[in-house]
Each structure stands twice: as C-alpha cells, then as structure tokens.
N, C-alpha and C positions, 0 to 999 in steps of 0.2 A: 399764204404761208403754208409750206409743206405740200404744195401741189406741184404739178409739172414734173420735172426730172427729180426734184428733191423728194417727192412722194414715192418714187420708184427705187431709190438707192438703198443699199445696205449700209451705207456710211462707212465702208471699209477704206482703210488707208493702206497704200501699198508703195513699195519701193521698186517694183517691176513696172515698167512704163509701157503703155500701149504702142508707142512709137519705136520701142526697142533701143537699147544702148548702142548697138552697132550702127543704127541709123542716125542717132544723135551725134555719134562720133564722125560719121561721114559728113554730116551737115555742119557741125560746130567744132570738130576736132576733139581730141582726147580730153582736153581741159573742159570743154563744154559739157561732155558726157559726165565727167567727174563732178562738175558743178550741179548738174541735175540730180545725180545720186546723193550728193551731200545735202542739197536743199530738201529733197524729199525725206531723207533720214532725219534731218534737223526739225522739219515740220512735225513729223510723227512724235519725236522726242518732246517737242514743245507742247503738243496736245496732251501727251501723257502727263507731263509736269503740271499743266493746268488742271487736268482731271483730278490728280492727287491733291494738289494744293487747295483747290476749291471743294474737295470732297464731293465731286459730282457723281450722281448715281446714273451712270450711262452705260454700264457694262463694258467699259473699255478693257480690252485684253489683246495681248500680242499672240499672234498665231503665225505659223509658217504659211507662205504663199507658194503656189505651184504654177509654173508656166509650162504649157505643152503646145505642140503644134497640132493643128487640126488634121484629120486624116488625109486631106489633100495637100497639106503643107510639106515643105522641104525639111527633113530632119536635120540637115546641116545648119539650119537657122538657129537651133538650140545651141549648137557648139559655138557658132559665131557670137550669140548673145552671152554665153558663159564667159568667153574670153573678153568681150567688151565690158561686161559687168565687173570682172576682176580688174581690168585696166581703170575702170571708173572708181575703184576703191572698195567694191563690194566683194571682198575676198572670201567671205563665208558662203557665198552662193555655190551650190554644188549640183551636179547632174546625178539623178537617180534613174534606175532602170524603169521605174513606174512610180506613180503617186500612191500614197498610203490611203487609198479609197476602196470602197467595196465594189469597184468595177475595174475592168482591165484598161489600163492606159498605156500609152507609148512612153518612151523616156520623157522625163520632166526636169525642169530646173527648180530647185528648192531655194526659196528666199526666206531665210530664217526670220522669225518674229515679225 
C-alpha cells in the first residue's frame, strides 16, 4: 500500500489530459472528447463533494493548471489544444503569454481550478 506509482504521485486531479483533446477528437470525434472533459470534471467535483461531506483532512484545494509545450515542441499544438478544449466544453480555458511562475515560460494554456 502506498508503494510503486502511488508512492510517487502528488495525487493531483486535472482536466488537462496527457493525450490532448485534439488527439481524442481525432480518435473519437468531438463527442468523445467532450465526454472525456465532462467525466474528468465530474470526477473532480465528486471527490470534492466526498471530501466536504466526510470532512476529510486531506488538503483538497482547487488550483489552476498550466499546459505548455516543451522547448522542442510545436507552439501550434497549444492553439490546437485550446480550440479542441473549447469544443469539448471547457470554455474557460485560456492562453496566456507565460505561466505565473518565478521562471520564464513560453505561452501556456490555463485550466482554471
């Protein structure tokens, strides 16, 4: 218990997906990408509800998430992801010129809460 991958996680919950919404759209259509966005959002909401209802002392908090391309990445991927996230129903996602971090970043997508 608590070993392996579980022992290395920050237990963060995110609506931005490793496979990207534009890729989910390509594989499963706009409806499939929307379903993924809705299910991730619903799961986070449910966890928050359980934490509050059960009064769990687990430091649950909502924070903004930031997605950026690695230095060798294609900056157009962020624009593609922004449009696909909007089509998937995540209309509050926005592009910023940089992340609010104490280091210089390229443009980022901000996924609120």
